[in-house]
C-alpha positions as CSV (number, residue, x, y, z in Angstrom):
1,M,-63.9,127.8,240.1
2,N,-64.8,123.5,240.2
3,T,-64.7,121.7,237.5
4,V,-66.1,118.0,236.1
5,S,-64.4,116.4,233.2
6,Y,-65.5,113.7,230.4
7,I,-64.2,111.8,228.2
8,L,-65.7,111.2,225.2
9,N,-64.1,109.0,222.1
10,G,-61.1,110.6,223.1
11,T,-62.0,114.0,223.7
12,T,-61.9,115.7,227.1
13,L,-65.1,117.9,227.9
14,T,-64.2,119.8,230.8
15,F,-67.5,122.1,232.4
16,D,-67.8,124.8,235.0
17,S,-70.0,122.6,237.5
18,A,-71.2,125.8,239.3
19,T,-72.5,127.1,235.3
20,G,-72.5,124.7,233.3
21,A,-70.4,126.3,230.9
22,L,-67.8,124.3,228.6
23,F,-64.4,125.3,230.2
24,E,-62.4,123.0,228.0
25,V,-62.4,121.3,225.2
26,S,-59.3,118.8,224.6
27,H,-57.6,115.7,222.1
28,P,-54.8,113.8,222.8
29,V,-53.7,114.4,219.0
30,A,-55.5,118.0,218.4
31,G,-54.4,119.2,222.1
32,T,-56.8,122.1,223.4
33,L,-59.6,123.4,220.9
34,V,-61.2,125.6,223.7
35,S,-59.9,126.7,226.6
36,G,-61.5,129.2,229.0
37,G,-65.1,129.1,227.3
38,K,-67.8,130.6,228.8
39,G,-71.0,128.6,227.9
40,I,-72.7,126.5,226.0
41,L,-75.8,127.8,224.5
42,D,-77.0,131.8,224.3
43,M,-80.0,132.7,223.7
44,A,-82.0,136.2,223.3
45,W,-85.2,137.9,222.8
46,P,-86.4,141.5,222.6
47,Y,-88.5,141.8,225.8
48,H,-89.0,145.2,225.9
49,S,-88.2,148.4,223.5
50,D,-86.1,150.4,225.9
51,F,-83.7,147.8,227.2
52,D,-81.0,145.9,225.3
53,A,-82.0,141.9,224.3
54,L,-82.4,139.7,226.9
55,R,-80.1,136.6,227.2
56,C,-80.2,133.5,228.4
57,N,-76.7,131.9,228.9
58,A,-75.0,130.4,231.5
59,T,-72.8,132.8,233.0
60,A,-75.6,135.4,233.2
61,E,-76.6,136.5,236.8
62,H,-79.9,136.7,237.5
63,Y,-82.5,134.6,238.3
64,G,-80.9,131.5,237.4
65,E,-80.0,127.9,238.7
66,A,-76.9,126.1,239.3
67,P,-77.3,123.4,236.1
68,T,-77.2,119.2,236.8
69,I,-74.1,118.0,235.0
70,T,-74.9,113.9,234.2
71,G,-72.5,111.9,232.3
72,D,-70.7,108.4,231.1
73,E,-68.3,107.5,229.0
74,S,-71.1,107.4,226.0
75,S,-72.5,110.7,226.8
76,V,-73.2,113.6,229.1
77,T,-76.3,115.8,229.7
78,V,-76.5,119.6,230.9
79,A,-79.5,120.5,232.3
80,W,-80.5,124.0,234.1
81,S,-84.2,123.5,235.2
82,V,-83.9,127.5,234.7
83,M,-81.8,129.3,232.6
84,P,-80.1,132.5,234.0
85,R,-80.8,136.0,232.7
86,T,-78.4,138.7,231.8
87,I,-80.8,141.5,232.9
88,P,-82.9,141.7,235.9
89,T,-86.6,141.4,234.8
90,G,-88.7,141.4,237.5
91,D,-92.1,139.8,237.4
92,L,-93.1,140.3,234.0
93,E,-95.8,137.3,232.6
94,G,-94.3,136.4,230.0
95,L,-91.3,135.2,231.6
96,R,-92.1,133.4,234.9
97,G,-91.0,130.1,234.7
98,G,-88.0,130.8,233.1
99,I,-86.5,129.0,230.4
100,K,-85.4,125.3,230.6
101,A,-82.4,123.5,228.7
102,E,-81.0,121.0,228.0
103,V,-77.5,119.9,226.2
104,Y,-76.9,116.4,225.1
105,F,-73.4,115.3,224.5
106,T,-72.8,112.0,222.5
107,A,-70.3,109.8,221.2
108,C,-70.8,108.7,218.1
109,D,-70.1,105.2,216.6
110,D,-67.1,106.0,214.4
111,K,-65.4,106.4,218.2
112,K,-64.1,109.9,216.8
113,S,-66.5,112.1,217.0
114,I,-69.2,113.4,219.1
115,A,-72.8,115.0,218.6
116,M,-74.4,117.7,220.5
117,R,-77.9,118.6,220.3
118,C,-80.2,121.2,222.6
119,H,-83.5,121.2,223.8
120,V,-85.5,124.6,225.0
121,T,-88.1,124.7,226.6
122,N,-90.1,128.0,227.6
123,N,-91.8,127.2,230.7
């Protein structure tokens, strides 16, 4: 697995560069807070009564694209132009274009905290 790490307010965020999954969160004082993590967000909705709920998340296997991960000492952005899906859906009209998602991590002014927000667009 290839990873990329950023440090915000002393906390190291390590992402799987292929999926965007938040793999590890660690801090020099608190230690490792998350290890082996699998994702940042998970969305689900029923799209057909005969199937399990359709889920979109970073580690799903169908129709997705690798994310773009960018950052500096004050913020990190993980952006998917199309979030991967957990089950194949074919070419259903309501699902064409997929779901776009962006997750933002921002170092807070208190020099201790990190704010996280997410923006989801149904294409």
